[in-house]
SEFI-832637 format. One record per residue (C-alpha): residue in three letters; x, y, z. Coordinates in nm, 4 decimals, padded with zeros to 6 digits, always signed. Example, Ala and Ser with C-alpha at 12.3 -4.5 7.8 and 13.67 -1.06 7.14 Angstrom:
// residues 2
{res: ALA, east: +01.2300, north: -00.4500, up: +00.7800} $
{res: SER, east: +01.3670, north: -00.1060, up: +00.7140} $
// end
This chain:
// residues 385
{res: MET, east: +08.0959, north: +06.4596, up: +10.5825} $
{res: ALA, east: +07.8052, north: +06.2906, up: +10.3519} $
{res: GLY, east: +08.0361, north: +06.3061, up: +10.0434} $
{res: ALA, east: +08.2974, north: +06.1202, up: +10.2461} $
{res: ALA, east: +08.0414, north: +05.8452, up: +10.3599} $
{res: SER, east: +07.9356, north: +05.8066, up: +10.0098} $
{res: ALA, east: +08.2976, north: +05.7729, up: +09.8755} $
{res: GLU, east: +08.3632, north: +05.5216, up: +10.1530} $
{res: THR, east: +08.0758, north: +05.2995, up: +10.0456} $
{res: HIS, east: +08.2702, north: +05.2419, up: +09.7193} $
{res: HIS, east: +08.5885, north: +05.0521, up: +09.7587} $
{res: SER, east: +08.8569, north: +05.3213, up: +09.7487} $
{res: LYS, east: +09.2152, north: +05.2817, up: +09.6410} $
{res: LEU, east: +09.5372, north: +05.3966, up: +09.6928} $
{res: ILE, east: +09.6808, north: +05.6779, up: +09.4527} $
{res: SER, east: +09.9896, north: +05.4800, up: +09.4458} $
{res: SER, east: +09.7967, north: +05.1601, up: +09.3431} $
{res: LEU, east: +09.6621, north: +05.3338, up: +09.0242} $
{res: PRO, east: +09.8089, north: +05.2993, up: +08.6813} $
{res: LEU, east: +09.9092, north: +05.6521, up: +08.6640} $
{res: PRO, east: +10.2491, north: +05.8278, up: +08.5433} $
{res: HIS, east: +10.5100, north: +05.8517, up: +08.8402} $
{res: PHE, east: +10.4994, north: +06.2598, up: +08.8257} $
{res: LEU, east: +10.1220, north: +06.2438, up: +08.8549} $
{res: LYS, east: +10.1118, north: +06.0197, up: +09.1735} $
{res: ILE, east: +10.3834, north: +06.2512, up: +09.3309} $
{res: ALA, east: +10.1769, north: +06.5559, up: +09.2285} $
{res: LEU, east: +09.8825, north: +06.4104, up: +09.4017} $
{res: ALA, east: +10.0606, north: +06.3103, up: +09.7119} $
{res: ALA, east: +10.2104, north: +06.6527, up: +09.7389} $
{res: ALA, east: +09.8739, north: +06.8189, up: +09.7293} $
{res: GLY, east: +09.7374, north: +06.5737, up: +10.0174} $
{res: TYR, east: +09.5409, north: +06.3207, up: +09.8020} $
{res: LYS, east: +09.5895, north: +05.9800, up: +09.9553} $
{res: ASP, east: +09.3309, north: +05.7624, up: +09.7924} $
{res: THR, east: +09.0639, north: +05.7667, up: +09.4920} $
{res: SER, east: +08.7766, north: +05.8958, up: +09.7506} $
{res: ASP, east: +08.9753, north: +06.2150, up: +09.8058} $
{res: VAL, east: +09.0127, north: +06.2682, up: +09.4144} $
{res: VAL, east: +08.6633, north: +06.2193, up: +09.3252} $
{res: ARG, east: +08.5283, north: +06.4897, up: +09.5212} $
{res: VAL, east: +08.7066, north: +06.7399, up: +09.2854} $
{res: SER, east: +08.6039, north: +06.8571, up: +08.9375} $
{res: ALA, east: +08.8327, north: +06.7886, up: +08.6682} $
{res: SER, east: +08.8981, north: +07.1832, up: +08.6082} $
{res: ASP, east: +08.9684, north: +07.2216, up: +08.9828} $
{res: LEU, east: +09.2441, north: +06.9151, up: +08.9915} $
{res: SER, east: +09.3763, north: +07.0602, up: +08.6394} $
{res: ALA, east: +09.4466, north: +07.4121, up: +08.8150} $
{res: GLU, east: +09.5807, north: +07.2657, up: +09.1666} $
{res: LEU, east: +09.8098, north: +07.0154, up: +08.9943} $
{res: GLY, east: +09.9141, north: +07.2684, up: +08.6849} $
{res: ILE, east: +09.8556, north: +06.9758, up: +08.4399} $
{res: GLY, east: +09.6176, north: +06.9983, up: +08.1378} $
{res: LEU, east: +09.2429, north: +06.9620, up: +08.1462} $
{res: GLN, east: +09.2398, north: +06.6141, up: +07.9700} $
{res: GLN, east: +09.5071, north: +06.4701, up: +08.2094} $
{res: ALA, east: +09.2994, north: +06.5866, up: +08.5140} $
{res: GLN, east: +09.0055, north: +06.4017, up: +08.3391} $
{res: ASP, east: +09.1975, north: +06.0777, up: +08.2771} $
{res: VAL, east: +09.2905, north: +06.1071, up: +08.6420} $
{res: LEU, east: +08.9552, north: +06.1353, up: +08.7524} $
{res: ARG, east: +08.8212, north: +05.8523, up: +08.5153} $
{res: GLN, east: +09.1126, north: +05.6163, up: +08.6477} $
{res: CYS, east: +08.9792, north: +05.7038, up: +09.0147} $
{res: GLU, east: +08.6114, north: +05.6435, up: +08.9191} $
{res: VAL, east: +08.6515, north: +05.3085, up: +08.7227} $
{res: PRO, east: +08.7437, north: +05.0904, up: +09.0137} $
{res: SER, east: +08.3912, north: +05.2229, up: +09.1838} $
{res: ALA, east: +08.1585, north: +05.1500, up: +08.8905} $
{res: GLY, east: +08.1634, north: +04.9171, up: +08.6260} $
{res: PRO, east: +08.0038, north: +04.9564, up: +08.2887} $
{res: SER, east: +07.6308, north: +04.9329, up: +08.4140} $
{res: GLY, east: +07.6752, north: +05.1425, up: +08.6904} $
{res: LEU, east: +07.7054, north: +04.8731, up: +08.9547} $
{res: THR, east: +08.0029, north: +04.8463, up: +09.1906} $
{res: SER, east: +08.2632, north: +04.6622, up: +09.0709} $
{res: HIS, east: +08.5413, north: +04.4416, up: +09.2355} $
{res: PRO, east: +08.7806, north: +04.6661, up: +09.4222} $
{res: ASP, east: +09.1017, north: +04.4929, up: +09.2486} $
{res: ALA, east: +08.9514, north: +04.5523, up: +08.8998} $
{res: GLU, east: +09.1631, north: +04.7040, up: +08.6565} $
{res: PRO, east: +09.0486, north: +05.0123, up: +08.4804} $
{res: VAL, east: +08.8735, north: +04.9978, up: +08.1821} $
{res: ILE, east: +08.9624, north: +05.2456, up: +07.9081} $
{res: VAL, east: +08.6759, north: +05.2981, up: +07.6416} $
{res: ALA, east: +08.8304, north: +05.3660, up: +07.2937} $
{res: ARG, east: +08.6188, north: +05.6177, up: +07.0568} $
{res: SER, east: +08.5211, north: +05.4913, up: +06.7553} $
{res: SER, east: +08.4289, north: +05.6054, up: +06.4034} $
{res: THR, east: +08.2374, north: +05.4128, up: +06.1429} $
{res: ALA, east: +08.3825, north: +05.3971, up: +05.7928} $
{res: ALA, east: +08.1113, north: +05.6050, up: +05.6591} $
{res: GLU, east: +08.1844, north: +05.8994, up: +05.9161} $
{res: LEU, east: +08.5600, north: +05.8751, up: +05.8119} $
{res: LEU, east: +08.4625, north: +05.8816, up: +05.4387} $
{res: SER, east: +08.2336, north: +06.1607, up: +05.5111} $
{res: GLN, east: +08.5006, north: +06.3906, up: +05.6635} $
{res: ALA, east: +08.7455, north: +06.2916, up: +05.4005} $
{res: THR, east: +08.5062, north: +06.4091, up: +05.1302} $
{res: HIS, east: +08.3181, north: +06.7025, up: +05.3028} $
{res: THR, east: +08.6008, north: +06.9063, up: +05.4733} $
{res: ARG, east: +08.8742, north: +07.0018, up: +05.2239} $
{res: PHE, east: +09.1555, north: +07.2639, up: +05.2212} $
{res: SER, east: +09.2909, north: +07.3736, up: +04.9218} $
{res: THR, east: +09.6322, north: +07.5327, up: +04.8104} $
{res: LEU, east: +09.4554, north: +07.7727, up: +04.5951} $
{res: SER, east: +09.6254, north: +07.6316, up: +04.2637} $
{res: ALA, east: +09.3907, north: +07.3734, up: +04.0984} $
{res: ALA, east: +09.6992, north: +07.2224, up: +03.9447} $
{res: VAL, east: +09.8700, north: +07.1360, up: +04.3068} $
{res: ASP, east: +09.5293, north: +07.0233, up: +04.4161} $
{res: GLY, east: +09.5067, north: +06.7897, up: +04.1473} $
{res: VAL, east: +09.8552, north: +06.6440, up: +04.2215} $
{res: LEU, east: +09.7594, north: +06.6023, up: +04.6004} $
{res: SER, east: +09.4165, north: +06.4727, up: +04.5333} $
{res: SER, east: +09.5547, north: +06.1490, up: +04.3406} $
{res: ILE, east: +09.7118, north: +06.0637, up: +04.6879} $
{res: CYS, east: +09.5310, north: +06.2292, up: +04.9559} $
{res: LEU, east: +09.1444, north: +06.1565, up: +04.8373} $
{res: PRO, east: +08.9848, north: +05.8324, up: +04.8472} $
{res: VAL, east: +08.8879, north: +05.8948, up: +04.4953} $
{res: ALA, east: +09.0810, north: +06.1382, up: +04.2851} $
{res: GLU, east: +08.8149, north: +06.4200, up: +04.1586} $
{res: PRO, east: +08.8839, north: +06.6390, up: +03.8340} $
{res: ASN, east: +08.9087, north: +07.0053, up: +03.8736} $
{res: ILE, east: +08.5612, north: +07.1912, up: +03.8478} $
{res: ILE, east: +08.5062, north: +07.3942, up: +03.5424} $
{res: HIS, east: +08.2872, north: +07.7016, up: +03.5739} $
{res: LYS, east: +08.0712, north: +07.7560, up: +03.2828} $
{res: ASP, east: +08.0384, north: +08.1363, up: +03.3203} $
{res: ARG, east: +08.4062, north: +08.1915, up: +03.3578} $
{res: ASN, east: +08.5570, north: +07.8950, up: +03.1526} $
{res: GLU, east: +08.7895, north: +07.8909, up: +03.4403} $
{res: LYS, east: +08.8702, north: +07.5725, up: +03.6607} $
{res: SER, east: +08.9268, north: +07.5691, up: +04.0437} $
{res: SER, east: +08.9472, north: +07.2981, up: +04.3002} $
{res: MET, east: +08.7338, north: +07.1725, up: +04.6128} $
{res: GLY, east: +09.0491, north: +07.1147, up: +04.7857} $
{res: ALA, east: +09.2605, north: +06.7981, up: +04.8235} $
{res: ILE, east: +09.3829, north: +06.8113, up: +05.2043} $
{res: THR, east: +09.1687, north: +06.6528, up: +05.4416} $
{res: PRO, east: +09.1418, north: +06.6035, up: +05.8194} $
{res: GLY, east: +09.3716, north: +06.3200, up: +05.9159} $
{res: THR, east: +09.6146, north: +06.3994, up: +05.5945} $
{res: VAL, east: +09.9819, north: +06.4749, up: +05.7056} $
{res: LEU, east: +10.1617, north: +06.6840, up: +05.4614} $
{res: GLU, east: +10.5489, north: +06.7616, up: +05.4604} $
{res: ILE, east: +10.6465, north: +07.0489, up: +05.2554} $
{res: SER, east: +10.9872, north: +07.1033, up: +05.1775} $
{res: GLY, east: +11.1985, north: +07.3133, up: +04.9142} $
{res: PRO, east: +11.4837, north: +07.5776, up: +04.8947} $
{res: PRO, east: +11.4688, north: +07.9104, up: +05.0161} $
{res: GLY, east: +11.2322, north: +08.1470, up: +04.8378} $
{res: ILE, east: +11.0643, north: +07.8552, up: +04.6630} $
{res: GLY, east: +10.7321, north: +07.9377, up: +04.8329} $
{res: LYS, east: +10.6830, north: +07.7123, up: +05.1200} $
{res: THR, east: +10.5417, north: +08.0186, up: +05.3334} $
{res: ALA, east: +10.3080, north: +08.1210, up: +05.0417} $
{res: MET, east: +10.1952, north: +07.7570, up: +05.0333} $
{res: ILE, east: +10.0867, north: +07.7356, up: +05.4180} $
{res: VAL, east: +09.9440, north: +08.0896, up: +05.4264} $
{res: SER, east: +09.7146, north: +07.9655, up: +05.1080} $
{res: VAL, east: +09.6167, north: +07.6553, up: +05.2709} $
{res: ALA, east: +09.5283, north: +07.8310, up: +05.5802} $
{res: MET, east: +09.3259, north: +08.0953, up: +05.4199} $
{res: SER, east: +09.1443, north: +07.8171, up: +05.2698} $
{res: ALA, east: +09.0584, north: +07.6331, up: +05.5737} $
{res: ARG, east: +08.9031, north: +07.9673, up: +05.7288} $
{res: LEU, east: +08.7050, north: +08.0290, up: +05.4134} $
{res: GLY, east: +08.5435, north: +07.6947, up: +05.3271} $
{res: GLU, east: +08.4362, north: +07.5849, up: +04.9952} $
{res: ARG, east: +08.4628, north: +07.8148, up: +04.7056} $
{res: THR, east: +08.1462, north: +07.8979, up: +04.5128} $
{res: GLY, east: +08.3361, north: +08.0100, up: +04.2103} $
{res: PRO, east: +08.7115, north: +08.1182, up: +04.1328} $
{res: GLY, east: +08.8214, north: +08.3490, up: +04.3957} $
{res: HIS, east: +08.4784, north: +08.3701, up: +04.5656} $
{res: TRP, east: +08.3501, north: +08.2342, up: +04.9181} $
{res: ASP, east: +08.0342, north: +08.2826, up: +05.1149} $
{res: GLN, east: +08.1601, north: +08.3423, up: +05.4820} $
{res: PRO, east: +08.4094, north: +08.2521, up: +05.6785} $
{res: HIS, east: +08.4211, north: +07.8940, up: +05.8050} $
{res: ASP, east: +08.3553, north: +07.9149, up: +06.1905} $
{res: ASP, east: +08.4006, north: +07.5054, up: +06.2060} $
{res: ALA, east: +08.7462, north: +07.5013, up: +06.0995} $
{res: GLU, east: +09.0332, north: +07.7220, up: +06.2887} $
{res: VAL, east: +09.3799, north: +07.6848, up: +06.2398} $
{res: LEU, east: +09.6828, north: +07.6591, up: +06.4502} $
{res: ILE, east: +10.0063, north: +07.7904, up: +06.2984} $
{res: ILE, east: +10.3158, north: +07.6981, up: +06.5188} $
{res: ASP, east: +10.6235, north: +07.9262, up: +06.4063} $
{res: THR, east: +10.9432, north: +07.8332, up: +06.4873} $
{res: GLU, east: +11.1595, north: +08.0583, up: +06.3179} $
{res: GLY, east: +10.9668, north: +08.3909, up: +06.4006} $
{res: ALA, east: +10.9476, north: +08.4493, up: +06.0439} $
{res: LEU, east: +10.5937, north: +08.4294, up: +05.9733} $
{res: ALA, east: +10.4435, north: +08.7885, up: +06.0481} $
{res: ILE, east: +10.0732, north: +08.8396, up: +06.1288} $
{res: ASP, east: +10.0471, north: +09.1192, up: +05.9014} $
{res: ARG, east: +10.0895, north: +08.8509, up: +05.5971} $
{res: ILE, east: +09.8114, north: +08.6530, up: +05.7416} $
{res: PHE, east: +09.5791, north: +08.9619, up: +05.7575} $
{res: LYS, east: +09.6857, north: +09.0901, up: +05.4166} $
{res: ALA, east: +09.6231, north: +08.7595, up: +05.2672} $
{res: ALA, east: +09.2749, north: +08.7660, up: +05.4007} $
{res: HIS, east: +09.2336, north: +09.1092, up: +05.2750} $
{res: ALA, east: +09.3507, north: +09.0256, up: +04.9356} $
{res: LEU, east: +09.1002, north: +08.7360, up: +04.9207} $
{res: MET, east: +08.8205, north: +08.9465, up: +05.0058} $
{res: ARG, east: +08.9043, north: +09.2196, up: +04.8049} $
{res: ASN, east: +08.6108, north: +09.2097, up: +04.6007} $
{res: SER, east: +08.3651, north: +09.0864, up: +04.8413} $
{res: SER, east: +08.1757, north: +09.2497, up: +05.1306} $
{res: ILE, east: +08.3199, north: +08.9843, up: +05.3846} $
{res: ASP, east: +08.5163, north: +09.1568, up: +05.6842} $
{res: PRO, east: +08.8902, north: +08.9845, up: +05.6904} $
{res: TYR, east: +08.8956, north: +09.0172, up: +06.0649} $
{res: PRO, east: +08.6642, north: +08.7226, up: +06.1326} $
{res: ILE, east: +08.8952, north: +08.5038, up: +05.9175} $
{res: VAL, east: +09.1799, north: +08.5883, up: +06.1040} $
{res: GLU, east: +09.0144, north: +08.5474, up: +06.4568} $
{res: GLY, east: +09.0142, north: +08.1944, up: +06.3872} $
{res: VAL, east: +09.3565, north: +08.1569, up: +06.2998} $
{res: HIS, east: +09.6193, north: +08.0597, up: +06.6277} $
{res: LEU, east: +09.9620, north: +08.1365, up: +06.6279} $
{res: ILE, east: +10.2333, north: +08.0216, up: +06.8619} $
{res: ARG, east: +10.5819, north: +08.1113, up: +06.8475} $
{res: VAL, east: +10.8415, north: +07.8630, up: +06.9897} $
{res: ALA, east: +11.1837, north: +08.0058, up: +07.0349} $
{res: THR, east: +11.3832, north: +07.7244, up: +07.1557} $
{res: GLN, east: +11.4239, north: +07.3334, up: +07.1335} $
{res: VAL, east: +11.2955, north: +07.2945, up: +07.4594} $
{res: GLN, east: +10.9942, north: +07.4863, up: +07.4077} $
{res: MET, east: +10.9344, north: +07.2821, up: +07.0834} $
{res: ILE, east: +10.9447, north: +06.9312, up: +07.2899} $
{res: ALA, east: +10.7543, north: +07.0932, up: +07.5378} $
{res: LEU, east: +10.4635, north: +07.1972, up: +07.3054} $
{res: LEU, east: +10.4572, north: +06.8564, up: +07.1321} $
{res: GLN, east: +10.4160, north: +06.6778, up: +07.4864} $
{res: THR, east: +10.1025, north: +06.9178, up: +07.5704} $
{res: LEU, east: +09.9765, north: +06.9805, up: +07.2126} $
{res: ASP, east: +09.6774, north: +06.7376, up: +07.2541} $
{res: ASP, east: +09.5464, north: +06.9367, up: +07.5655} $
{res: TRP, east: +09.5752, north: +07.2486, up: +07.3706} $
{res: LEU, east: +09.3446, north: +07.0895, up: +07.0976} $
{res: GLU, east: +09.1088, north: +06.9511, up: +07.3361} $
{res: SER, east: +09.0412, north: +07.3024, up: +07.4581} $
{res: HIS, east: +09.0424, north: +07.4391, up: +07.1029} $
{res: PRO, east: +08.7917, north: +07.1838, up: +06.9248} $
{res: LYS, east: +08.7520, north: +07.3849, up: +06.6399} $
{res: VAL, east: +09.0804, north: +07.3582, up: +06.5073} $
{res: ARG, east: +09.1005, north: +07.1441, up: +06.1982} $
{res: LEU, east: +09.4278, north: +07.2315, up: +06.0510} $
{res: VAL, east: +09.7806, north: +07.2313, up: +06.2401} $
{res: ILE, east: +10.0825, north: +07.3904, up: +06.0609} $
{res: ILE, east: +10.4501, north: +07.3611, up: +06.1769} $
{res: ASP, east: +10.6542, north: +07.6195, up: +06.0124} $
{res: THR, east: +10.9181, north: +07.4936, up: +06.0256} $
{res: LEU, east: +10.9783, north: +07.1444, up: +06.2235} $
{res: SER, east: +11.3421, north: +07.1234, up: +06.1437} $
{res: PHE, east: +11.4362, north: +07.4554, up: +06.2531} $
{res: HIS, east: +11.5101, north: +07.3291, up: +06.6151} $
{res: PHE, east: +11.6679, north: +07.0167, up: +06.5354} $
{res: ARG, east: +11.9039, north: +07.1148, up: +06.2838} $
{res: GLN, east: +12.2057, north: +07.1735, up: +06.5258} $
{res: PRO, east: +12.4050, north: +06.8770, up: +06.6097} $
{res: ASN, east: +12.3522, north: +06.9122, up: +06.9894} $
{res: LEU, east: +12.1683, north: +06.5816, up: +07.0372} $
{res: ASP, east: +12.3109, north: +06.2517, up: +07.0241} $
{res: MET, east: +12.1569, north: +05.9510, up: +06.7783} $
{res: SER, east: +11.9736, north: +05.8094, up: +07.0492} $
{res: SER, east: +11.8216, north: +06.1275, up: +07.1966} $
{res: ARG, east: +11.7424, north: +06.2487, up: +06.8393} $
{res: ARG, east: +11.5572, north: +05.9077, up: +06.7816} $
{res: ARG, east: +11.3336, north: +05.9640, up: +07.0905} $
{res: VAL, east: +11.2605, north: +06.3148, up: +06.9932} $
{res: MET, east: +11.1627, north: +06.2092, up: +06.6575} $
{res: ASP, east: +10.9494, north: +05.9049, up: +06.7904} $
{res: THR, east: +10.7702, north: +06.1671, up: +07.0140} $
{res: ILE, east: +10.7105, north: +06.3836, up: +06.6938} $
{res: LYS, east: +10.5947, north: +06.0978, up: +06.5150} $
{res: HIS, east: +10.3490, north: +05.9776, up: +06.7729} $
{res: THR, east: +10.2212, north: +06.3372, up: +06.8318} $
{res: ILE, east: +10.1546, north: +06.4058, up: +06.4827} $
{res: ALA, east: +10.0050, north: +06.0628, up: +06.4265} $
{res: LYS, east: +09.7467, north: +06.1506, up: +06.7507} $
{res: ILE, east: +09.6600, north: +06.4803, up: +06.6116} $
{res: SER, east: +09.5683, north: +06.3464, up: +06.2667} $
{res: THR, east: +09.3502, north: +06.0623, up: +06.4018} $
{res: VAL, east: +09.2295, north: +06.1392, up: +06.7564} $
{res: ASN, east: +09.1803, north: +06.5208, up: +06.6963} $
{res: HIS, east: +09.0876, north: +06.4668, up: +06.3215} $
{res: CYS, east: +09.2954, north: +06.7550, up: +06.2137} $
{res: ALA, east: +09.5233, north: +06.7869, up: +05.9097} $
{res: VAL, east: +09.8652, north: +06.8404, up: +05.9672} $
{res: ILE, east: +10.1194, north: +07.0462, up: +05.7330} $
{res: VAL, east: +10.4870, north: +07.0136, up: +05.8429} $
{res: VAL, east: +10.7439, north: +07.2396, up: +05.6875} $
{res: ASN, east: +11.0965, north: +07.1266, up: +05.6641} $
{res: GLN, east: +11.4047, north: +07.2866, up: +05.5252} $
{res: LEU, east: +11.6690, north: +07.0928, up: +05.3198} $
{res: ALA, east: +11.9921, north: +06.9826, up: +05.3860} $
{res: THR, east: +12.2955, north: +06.8511, up: +05.1424} $
{res: LYS, east: +12.3495, north: +06.4673, up: +05.1607} $
{res: LEU, east: +12.6474, north: +06.3224, up: +05.0175} $
{res: PHE, east: +12.6248, north: +05.9803, up: +04.8506} $
{res: THR, east: +12.8798, north: +05.7551, up: +04.6763} $
{res: ALA, east: +12.8479, north: +05.6317, up: +04.3396} $
{res: GLU, east: +12.6575, north: +05.3475, up: +04.4682} $
{res: ASN, east: +12.4211, north: +05.5277, up: +04.6254} $
{res: LYS, east: +12.5372, north: +05.4813, up: +04.9570} $
{res: GLN, east: +12.5665, north: +05.7699, up: +05.2412} $
{res: GLY, east: +12.9112, north: +05.9264, up: +05.2034} $
{res: ASN, east: +13.1071, north: +06.1997, up: +05.3444} $
{res: PHE, east: +13.3370, north: +06.4684, up: +05.2132} $
{res: ASP, east: +13.6050, north: +06.2363, up: +05.1428} $
{res: THR, east: +13.4063, north: +05.9372, up: +04.9883} $
{res: GLY, east: +13.0914, north: +06.1242, up: +04.8399} $
{res: ASP, east: +13.0696, north: +06.1553, up: +04.4692} $
{res: LYS, east: +12.7359, north: +06.3219, up: +04.4525} $
{res: ALA, east: +12.5492, north: +06.6046, up: +04.6579} $
{res: ILE, east: +12.1556, north: +06.5868, up: +04.6805} $
{res: LEU, east: +11.9337, north: +06.8267, up: +04.8661} $
{res: MET, east: +11.7011, north: +06.6066, up: +05.0851} $
{res: PRO, east: +11.4544, north: +06.7193, up: +05.3641} $
{res: GLN, east: +11.6537, north: +06.7679, up: +05.6627} $
{res: LEU, east: +11.4962, north: +06.5315, up: +05.9132} $
{res: GLY, east: +11.4700, north: +06.2550, up: +05.6676} $
{res: GLU, east: +11.2094, north: +05.9900, up: +05.7402} $
{res: LEU, east: +11.2641, north: +05.9666, up: +06.1122} $
{res: TRP, east: +10.9495, north: +06.1186, up: +06.2004} $
{res: THR, east: +10.7260, north: +06.0190, up: +05.8955} $
{res: THR, east: +10.5114, north: +05.7374, up: +05.8733} $
{res: ALA, east: +10.3870, north: +05.5390, up: +05.5294} $
{res: LYS, east: +10.1037, north: +05.7750, up: +05.4939} $
{res: THR, east: +10.2859, north: +06.0773, up: +05.4918} $
{res: VAL, east: +10.2671, north: +06.2546, up: +05.1898} $
{res: ARG, east: +10.5678, north: +06.4670, up: +05.0697} $
{res: LEU, east: +10.5540, north: +06.7779, up: +04.8563} $
{res: ALA, east: +10.8457, north: +06.8835, up: +04.7395} $
{res: LEU, east: +10.8854, north: +07.2451, up: +04.6000} $
{res: PHE, east: +11.1792, north: +07.3145, up: +04.3302} $
{res: ARG, east: +11.2444, north: +07.5166, up: +04.0277} $
{res: GLY, east: +11.3087, north: +07.3812, up: +03.6824} $
{res: PRO, east: +11.6762, north: +07.3462, up: +03.5182} $
{res: PRO, east: +11.8747, north: +07.6526, up: +03.4263} $
{res: GLY, east: +11.6582, north: +07.8789, up: +03.2229} $
{res: ASP, east: +11.3387, north: +07.7569, up: +03.3393} $
{res: ASP, east: +11.2350, north: +07.9762, up: +03.6696} $
{res: VAL, east: +10.8881, north: +07.8121, up: +03.6810} $
{res: ARG, east: +10.8105, north: +07.6651, up: +04.0204} $
{res: TYR, east: +10.7064, north: +07.3293, up: +04.0380} $
{res: ALA, east: +10.5823, north: +07.0684, up: +04.3086} $
{res: HIS, east: +10.5955, north: +06.7166, up: +04.3446} $
{res: ALA, east: +10.3850, north: +06.5013, up: +04.5695} $
{res: SER, east: +10.4857, north: +06.1584, up: +04.6996} $
{res: THR, east: +10.4697, north: +05.9023, up: +04.9517} $
{res: SER, east: +10.6978, north: +05.6262, up: +05.0738} $
{res: SER, east: +10.4525, north: +05.3750, up: +04.9718} $
{res: THR, east: +10.3688, north: +05.5316, up: +04.6094} $
{res: GLY, east: +10.7167, north: +05.6006, up: +04.5376} $
{res: SER, east: +10.7920, north: +05.8911, up: +04.3046} $
{res: ALA, east: +10.5801, north: +05.8906, up: +04.0214} $
{res: ASP, east: +10.6643, north: +06.1295, up: +03.7069} $
{res: ALA, east: +10.3014, north: +06.2138, up: +03.6667} $
{res: ASN, east: +10.2667, north: +06.3606, up: +04.0301} $
{res: TRP, east: +10.3952, north: +06.7030, up: +03.9773} $
{res: ALA, east: +10.2477, north: +07.0320, up: +03.8573} $
{res: ALA, east: +10.3584, north: +07.3817, up: +03.7796} $
{res: PHE, east: +10.2292, north: +07.6793, up: +04.0148} $
{res: ASP, east: +10.3094, north: +08.0452, up: +04.0821} $
{res: ILE, east: +10.2969, north: +08.3108, up: +04.3641} $
{res: ASN, east: +10.0741, north: +08.6235, up: +04.2768} $
{res: THR, east: +10.1471, north: +08.9787, up: +04.3793} $
{res: ASP, east: +09.9597, north: +08.9150, up: +04.7046} $
{res: GLY, east: +10.2161, north: +08.6645, up: +04.8210} $
{res: LEU, east: +09.9278, north: +08.3726, up: +04.7681} $
{res: VAL, east: +09.9851, north: +08.0452, up: +04.5579} $
{res: CYS, east: +09.7921, north: +08.0549, up: +04.2375} $
{res: ASP, east: +09.8101, north: +07.8747, up: +03.8958} $
{res: LEU, east: +10.0616, north: +07.9801, up: +03.5902} $
{res: SER, east: +09.7532, north: +08.1202, up: +03.4074} $
{res: ASP, east: +09.6249, north: +08.3336, up: +03.6885} $
{res: SER, east: +09.9626, north: +08.4920, up: +03.7872} $
// end
């Protein structure tokens, strides 16, 4: 009873009076918790298991219950004081350090060069290796970057994300095609919505990159997490709980969604529901990139959009031209989202190209580069294929 006496010494409050979501208040009441003194006696892990919620949500509940009891200096606060939420902050130097020291590469110096002009604070040239007279890139995708990859079928979208995932696991290259050891502090989460990304492909990619090295590919793939999402409902549920998953996997620095548009291309959502879902996606991705300090790569399929001669959206009756565009459009993106469009040249030109842009920078003609895919299914420069 000592714990109860101690709890009563502080000013306990009814659960119903706390600024908690309605479903949490119901869950706490159903579990027998009436006021804050009942809740503060249990640990976050026990509360998470009992209520069936994420660990971070359980920690938030405990903080809400403890804040009215103790002020910032540990003294008893007023019983009616509002909970104080302390925001985490980072200095400008820390953010700049993250943007320059942790980088993920597409394994193509040409594509990295295009991305670096947009993603990096200061664009850096490719590194020339004197012993081989070859160029390579340190990478251009940094934690906090949101990158959309789109393109027609067979253009190399999957090869691009597998290449970036391998780069994240292997860390900085010591030379063209050379790495020291797997990067233990940079794990990867791949959310596969189509079920087309075979785990064998990831292992073969790791084995191919370590072909001329003594490094075992198994530690590389151990840091790659794969979640398969079969339905639209599962996708929305995963997005709602993704921050909890990342909190329990703090080493994840790269999140890949392949593909986001797959479960949202069917017209089974009305416009208002679709906008709400897109807003949820936008806020989730923004939180992953900022709060969890992860780079986020979203793969989207293309759809044919019809336009009139005045470039207004048309239909089969009024449309004068058809353009392939990312299927979800800009509903889920922000001004900082980098869009990497993959395409082939005009008839007779089978070379693959990548074009990078943002809504703020526009579509600059110089932001494109040619690339290829080697026999191992990985992205490379034309000279390396």
